[in-house]
N, C-alpha and C positions, 0 to 999 in steps of 0.2 A: 639239851634234849628233854622229853616229858619226864618230869621228876615224880609226877603223881601217878600212881596205877591207872586210875580212871581215863587220864588224859592219854597215857600210853596206849591202853586199850582201845579207846576212840580212834586213835591213829592208825592202830594196828586195823580195826575193823574197816575203817575208810579206805585203807590201801588193798584190802581184801576186795571190797566192792569195784574199786577202780580197775583192779587187775581182771575182775569178772567182765566188766564192761569192755576193758580193752581187748580180750582174748576172742569176744563176739565180733570185733571191729575189723575192718578192711584197709585200715590206714596204713601208709607206706612206713617201712621200717617197725611195723608193730612189734616184732619178736624182740629187738633191741630195747624198745621202750618196756616191753614186759620184763625183760631180765633186770633192767635196773630198778623197777618198782619190787620185784622179788627179792633183789639184794637188801633194798630199804626193809621190807618186811622181815627178812631174815635177820639183819641187824637189830631190830627191834625187839624180836622174839627171842634170840639167842645172847644178846651181850646184856649183862648187868648194867653196864654204862654205855649206851649206844654213842657211837662218834658222830657228832652233830655235822662235822665238817663233810665227812663222806657221804652222809645221808642227804646233804645238801646237794653235793656233786651228782649223786645218782638221780636225785629228783630233778634237777635241772637238766641233765641229759633227756630224762623221761619225757619232761613237759616240752621241750624243743621239739620232739615228734607229735605229741599229742596236740600243740598249737596248730597244727596243720590241719586238724579236724574241723568241721563246720562248728561255730560257735554255739550253734542252736542245739547240738547234740548232748546227749545225757553224758557221753565220754567227756567233753570239754568242761561242762560244769561239774561234774565230780571231780575231774582233775583239778579245778581251781579251788574247789573245796578242799581237797587233800592238801595241796600246796599250802594255802591259807593256814590251815591248821599247824603247819610247822614253820610259819612265818616267812614263807618263801613266794616271792612275787610270781604271778603265773601271766 
């Protein structure tokens, strides 16, 4: 997981932006995806050494829902950007 403060901060910021976009969306199972993204954000902000495996699991679950969004939307592109920052294929 993010070893450098700046990298970790960028990931947290990206997650916050994605959560904000997702909250305004109407995709199916939005609340489940939100819960998973909020779990990731919490893990990054509250744990000294975030668990990369559990973060990957939560991001994977959230991305399954978000992939149902239109590929041209801001939601889809932000989700891809966030997953890429964690090295997770979207």
